[in-house]
N, C-alpha and C positions, 0 to 999 in steps of 0.2 A: 437856215438851221433846219426848217421843216423839210426842205428839198433834200438835204443831205440824209435826214432820217429816213425818208421814203426810199431814197436810193439804196441805202443799206438794207432795208427790208426786202426790196426787189432783188437785190444781189443774193440775199440769203435764200429766197424762194427759188431762184434760178439754180443755185448751187445744189439744192435738194432735188429739183426736177430733172436736171441734166443727166444724172446716172440712170434715172428711170427711163428717160427717153432713149438713152443709149442701149439699155437692156431691151426695150421694146423693139428696137431696130434689129437686135440680134436674135430675138425670139418673138416673131409675130404670132398673131392668133392662128394663122394658117399653119405656121410651123408647129405650134403646140398641138393643134388638131391632128396633124400628120403623125406626130410622135405618139400621141395617145392611140390613134387608130392602128399604128404599127404594133404598139405594145399589146393592144387588146385583140387584134385580128387573129392571132394564133389561138388564143384562149377561146374565142368565139367559135372557131372551127371545131375545137374539142367539144364544146357545148352542143354543137349541131350533131356530132356523132353520138353523144350521150342521149340526145332527144330524138334519135332516129325513130320513125313511126313503126319500124319493125322491132318488136320487143326483143327478139333474139339478137339482133345486131346491136341494139342499145345495151343489153346486158353484157355482150362480149366486149364491146368498147370499154365499158366500166371495168370489167375484170382485167383487161390488158393494161389499161391505164393504172390500175391499182398495183399491178405487178411490175410496172415500169421502173420503179425506184426514183422517179422524178418527183420531188416533193410537191410541186404545184399540181401536177397531174393526179398524183395520189390523193391529195386533199380534195380536189375538185370531184373526182370520181367517187370518193368515199361519201362526201356530202350529198351527192346526187343519189346514191344508193340508200343511205340511211334515212333520208327524208322522202323517199319514194312511197306513194300510197300502195304500191304493189309489194305484197309480202315476199314474193319470190325474189324480187330485186333486192329487198332489204336483206334477205338471207344470203344472197350471193355477195353482197357488200360485206356482210359480217364474216363470211367464210374467207373472202379475200383478205380482210383485215387480220383474222387469226392466222392465216397462212404466212403473213409477214413476220411472225414471231414477235408480237408486240409485248410491251410491259403493261399490264393492266393496273390502273390506279384505282384502288378501292377506297372510297370515302364512306366510312362507317359512322352512323349516327346512333349512339347508344345512350344519349342523355336521358335520364329518368328511368332507365331500364335496370332491373336488378339482375346482373349477370355475375356469377361467382368467378373470381380470378380473371375478369375481363382484361385488365391491364397486362397481366403476365402472359395471357394467351396471345394477345396481339404482339407484345414485345418479343415473345418467344418465336414468333414467325417473322421477325425482322421489321415489324411495324412500329408506328409511333402513336402514343395516346396523348391527347391534349386535355387541358384543364376543364374544358366545357363538356367532356365526356365523349367527344368524337374521336375517331381514330383514322389513321391512314396506313394502307398496306399495299405494297407493290408485289405483283405476281407475274412471273415471266411465262409466256405461253410457248410451249415447245412444239415439236412435230406432231403431225396427226398420226395416231396409232390405229391402223386399219382393224386389227383384231379386236381392240376394245371400242372402236368407233368413237374416239374422243381425241381432243388435243391435250397433250401431256403438260404437267406442271414441271418446268425445268428445276432441277435440283432435288425433286422428290420421286420422279418417275411414275407418279400416279396420274389418273385422269384429272383434268382441270375444267375443260369446257366440252360440252357435247350438245349435238343437235338431235332432236327427234323430228318427226314429220310436222309437228305443230308447235314446238317450243324449243327454247334454249335454256340450258342449265349450267350452273357453276358448282364445283365441288370444293367446299371449304371445311376443313377439320372433319373430314370423313362423312359429310352429309351433302346431298345434292339439293340445290335451291333454284327454282325457276327465276329467270331474269328476262326482261324485255326492253325494247327501245322506248324511251320517253319522248316528249315533244321537243327536247333539245338535242336529240340524236345521240343520247348516252344510254347505257344500260342501267336498269334500276330494278330492285327487287328486295325481298326480305331474305337475307342469307343466313345460313346455318352458322352458329357460333358455339364453340365448345363450352359446356357447362350452362347452356341456355336451352330452355324448352320451347323457344319461340324464335321466329326469324327477326333479324335486326335490319332496319332500313339502310340500304347501301346503294350508292351511285358509283358506277364504273365509267370513268371519263374516256370516251373514244372519239368524240367530235371536238376538234380544236378550231 
Protein backbone atom coordinates (compact mmCIF):
# COMPACT_ATOMS: atom_id res chain seq x y z
CA UNK A 1 0.00 0.00 0.00
CA UNK A 2 2.82 2.37 0.93
CA UNK A 3 4.72 1.53 -2.25
CA UNK A 4 1.66 2.22 -4.41
CA UNK A 5 1.16 5.57 -2.69
CA UNK A 6 4.79 6.59 -3.27
CA UNK A 7 4.56 5.51 -6.89
CA UNK A 8 1.53 7.72 -7.41
CA UNK A 9 3.33 10.67 -5.85
CA UNK A 10 6.38 10.13 -8.05
CA UNK A 11 4.18 9.81 -11.14
CA UNK A 12 2.46 13.08 -10.31
CA UNK A 13 5.78 14.90 -9.87
CA UNK A 14 7.06 13.57 -13.18
CA UNK A 15 3.89 14.67 -14.91
CA UNK A 16 4.50 18.23 -13.67
CA UNK A 17 8.22 18.30 -14.44
CA UNK A 18 8.12 16.78 -17.93
CA UNK A 19 6.50 19.82 -19.64
CA UNK A 20 9.04 22.06 -17.93
CA UNK A 21 11.89 19.88 -19.11
CA UNK A 22 10.47 19.89 -22.64
CA UNK A 23 10.18 23.68 -22.58
CA UNK A 24 13.74 24.08 -21.31
CA UNK A 25 14.92 22.00 -24.27
CA UNK A 26 13.17 24.29 -26.73
CA UNK A 27 14.37 27.52 -25.05
CA UNK A 28 17.73 27.17 -23.37
CA UNK A 29 19.41 29.91 -21.37
CA UNK A 30 21.68 30.57 -24.34
CA UNK A 31 18.67 30.87 -26.66
CA UNK A 32 16.99 33.27 -24.27
CA UNK A 33 20.14 35.39 -23.99
CA UNK A 34 20.46 35.51 -27.78
CA UNK A 35 16.87 36.67 -28.16
CA UNK A 36 17.27 39.35 -25.47
CA UNK A 37 20.53 40.56 -27.04
CA UNK A 38 18.88 40.71 -30.46
CA UNK A 39 15.93 42.68 -29.11
CA UNK A 40 18.10 45.12 -27.16
CA UNK A 41 20.95 45.45 -29.62
CA UNK A 42 19.20 47.90 -31.91
CA UNK A 43 18.02 50.04 -29.02
CA UNK A 44 21.53 50.16 -27.57
CA UNK A 45 22.83 51.48 -30.89
CA UNK A 46 20.37 54.37 -30.69
CA UNK A 47 21.44 55.06 -27.12
CA UNK A 48 25.03 55.28 -28.33
CA UNK A 49 23.98 57.89 -30.89
CA UNK A 50 22.12 59.90 -28.27
CA UNK A 51 25.13 59.82 -25.96
CA UNK A 52 27.62 60.86 -28.63
CA UNK A 53 30.41 62.92 -27.00
CA UNK A 54 29.87 65.58 -29.66
CA UNK A 55 26.90 67.65 -28.34
CA UNK A 56 25.89 68.70 -31.86
CA UNK A 57 25.71 65.10 -33.10
CA UNK A 58 23.86 64.02 -29.97
CA UNK A 59 21.25 66.75 -30.38
CA UNK A 60 20.83 66.04 -34.09
CA UNK A 61 20.31 62.33 -33.36
CA UNK A 62 17.64 63.23 -30.82
CA UNK A 63 15.86 65.58 -33.23
CA UNK A 64 15.88 63.06 -36.09
CA UNK A 65 14.65 60.26 -33.84
CA UNK A 66 11.80 62.42 -32.52
CA UNK A 67 10.78 63.32 -36.07
CA UNK A 68 10.95 59.68 -37.25
CA UNK A 69 7.40 58.77 -36.27
CA UNK A 70 8.65 55.49 -34.77
CA UNK A 71 6.98 55.33 -31.32
CA UNK A 72 9.88 53.65 -29.52
CA UNK A 73 12.51 55.94 -31.03
CA UNK A 74 10.38 59.01 -30.33
CA UNK A 75 9.88 57.95 -26.70
CA UNK A 76 13.58 57.19 -26.22
CA UNK A 77 14.75 60.48 -27.74
CA UNK A 78 12.14 62.53 -25.86
CA UNK A 79 13.09 61.00 -22.51
CA UNK A 80 16.77 61.61 -23.26
CA UNK A 81 16.14 65.27 -24.01
CA UNK A 82 13.69 66.05 -21.23
CA UNK A 83 15.96 64.64 -18.53
CA UNK A 84 19.16 66.10 -19.94
CA UNK A 85 21.03 68.49 -17.60
CA UNK A 86 21.73 70.65 -20.66
CA UNK A 87 19.03 73.33 -21.05
CA UNK A 88 19.70 73.60 -24.79
CA UNK A 89 19.04 69.88 -25.20
CA UNK A 90 15.88 70.21 -23.12
CA UNK A 91 14.68 73.04 -25.32
CA UNK A 92 15.44 71.09 -28.51
CA UNK A 93 13.45 68.15 -27.14
CA UNK A 94 10.51 70.41 -26.28
CA UNK A 95 10.59 72.06 -29.70
CA UNK A 96 10.63 68.66 -31.40
CA UNK A 97 7.72 67.62 -29.19
CA UNK A 98 5.65 70.69 -30.08
CA UNK A 99 6.53 70.28 -33.77
CA UNK A 100 4.73 66.91 -33.67
CA UNK A 101 1.39 68.73 -33.07
CA UNK A 102 0.64 66.96 -29.78
CA UNK A 103 -2.42 67.25 -27.58
CA UNK A 104 -1.43 68.81 -24.27
CA UNK A 105 -3.08 67.29 -21.20
CA UNK A 106 -3.51 69.97 -18.54
CA UNK A 107 -4.13 68.68 -15.01
CA UNK A 108 -5.36 71.70 -13.05
CA UNK A 109 -5.42 71.72 -9.24
CA UNK A 110 -7.90 74.31 -8.00
CA UNK A 111 -8.90 72.73 -4.68
CA UNK A 112 -9.25 75.37 -1.96
CA UNK A 113 -8.93 78.27 -4.39
CA UNK A 114 -11.71 80.82 -4.76
CA UNK A 115 -12.19 81.17 -8.51
CA UNK A 116 -15.43 82.65 -9.79
CA UNK A 117 -17.16 80.46 -12.40
CA UNK A 118 -14.22 78.03 -12.46
CA UNK A 119 -16.39 75.10 -13.55
CA UNK A 120 -18.10 76.96 -16.37
CA UNK A 121 -14.76 78.33 -17.59
CA UNK A 122 -13.22 74.86 -17.81
CA UNK A 123 -16.31 73.22 -19.30
CA UNK A 124 -16.70 76.06 -21.78
CA UNK A 125 -13.26 75.15 -23.13
CA UNK A 126 -14.16 71.48 -23.44
CA UNK A 127 -12.60 70.42 -20.13
CA UNK A 128 -13.80 68.34 -17.22
CA UNK A 129 -14.16 69.37 -13.56
CA UNK A 130 -13.99 66.73 -10.83
CA UNK A 131 -15.56 66.62 -7.37
CA UNK A 132 -12.23 67.26 -5.62
CA UNK A 133 -11.87 70.63 -7.36
CA UNK A 134 -9.32 69.47 -9.92
CA UNK A 135 -9.89 69.77 -13.65
CA UNK A 136 -8.64 68.28 -16.90
CA UNK A 137 -8.29 70.12 -20.17
CA UNK A 138 -6.86 69.07 -23.54
CA UNK A 139 -5.33 71.63 -25.90
CA UNK A 140 -4.14 70.78 -29.40
CA UNK A 141 -0.84 72.34 -30.47
CA UNK A 142 -0.88 73.66 -34.03
CA UNK A 143 1.76 74.89 -36.47
CA UNK A 144 4.49 77.30 -35.56
CA UNK A 145 3.57 80.85 -36.60
CA UNK A 146 6.78 82.66 -37.58
CA UNK A 147 5.24 86.14 -37.48
CA UNK A 148 3.97 85.72 -33.93
CA UNK A 149 6.87 83.41 -32.93
CA UNK A 150 4.57 80.91 -31.26
CA UNK A 151 2.81 77.58 -31.67
CA UNK A 152 -0.86 78.10 -32.42
CA UNK A 153 -3.85 76.77 -30.52
CA UNK A 154 -5.78 74.58 -32.97
CA UNK A 155 -9.38 75.71 -33.23
CA UNK A 156 -8.71 79.21 -31.96
CA UNK A 157 -5.93 80.50 -34.20
CA UNK A 158 -4.30 82.28 -31.28
CA UNK A 159 -0.89 81.66 -29.76
CA UNK A 160 -0.67 78.74 -27.33
CA UNK A 161 3.02 78.07 -26.67
CA UNK A 162 6.04 80.32 -27.07
CA UNK A 163 9.73 80.24 -26.23
CA UNK A 164 11.88 83.13 -25.16
CA UNK A 165 15.62 82.91 -24.73
CA UNK A 166 15.24 81.84 -21.13
CA UNK A 167 11.70 80.55 -20.64
CA UNK A 168 8.66 78.72 -22.00
CA UNK A 169 5.12 80.07 -21.61
CA UNK A 170 1.56 78.91 -22.28
CA UNK A 171 -1.37 81.16 -23.17
CA UNK A 172 -4.65 80.27 -21.45
CA UNK A 173 -7.74 82.49 -21.43
CA UNK A 174 -5.82 85.44 -22.77
CA UNK A 175 -2.95 85.39 -20.31
CA UNK A 176 0.60 84.09 -20.59
CA UNK A 177 2.02 81.92 -17.81
CA UNK A 178 5.58 80.58 -17.43
CA UNK A 179 5.95 76.79 -17.31
CA UNK A 180 9.04 74.64 -16.85
CA UNK A 181 10.13 71.02 -16.73
CA UNK A 182 9.82 69.27 -13.37
CA UNK A 183 11.76 66.26 -12.07
CA UNK A 184 9.32 63.87 -13.78
CA UNK A 185 9.90 65.32 -17.22
CA UNK A 186 6.53 67.09 -17.35
CA UNK A 187 5.74 70.79 -17.62
CA UNK A 188 4.53 72.55 -14.50
CA UNK A 189 3.56 76.05 -13.50
CA UNK A 190 0.91 78.44 -12.20
CA UNK A 191 -1.32 79.11 -15.19
CA UNK A 192 -3.71 81.95 -15.84
CA UNK A 193 -7.40 81.14 -15.28
CA UNK A 194 -10.27 83.41 -16.26
CA UNK A 195 -11.79 85.25 -13.28
CA UNK A 196 -8.76 84.54 -11.07
CA UNK A 197 -6.17 87.07 -9.93
CA UNK A 198 -3.58 84.36 -9.30
CA UNK A 199 -2.00 81.42 -11.08
CA UNK A 200 -3.44 77.94 -10.59
CA UNK A 201 -1.10 74.92 -10.11
CA UNK A 202 -1.07 72.90 -13.32
CA UNK A 203 0.89 69.96 -14.65
CA UNK A 204 1.10 69.28 -18.39
CA UNK A 205 1.93 65.64 -19.03
CA UNK A 206 4.44 65.11 -21.83
CA UNK A 207 6.64 62.30 -20.46
CA UNK A 208 4.96 58.90 -20.81
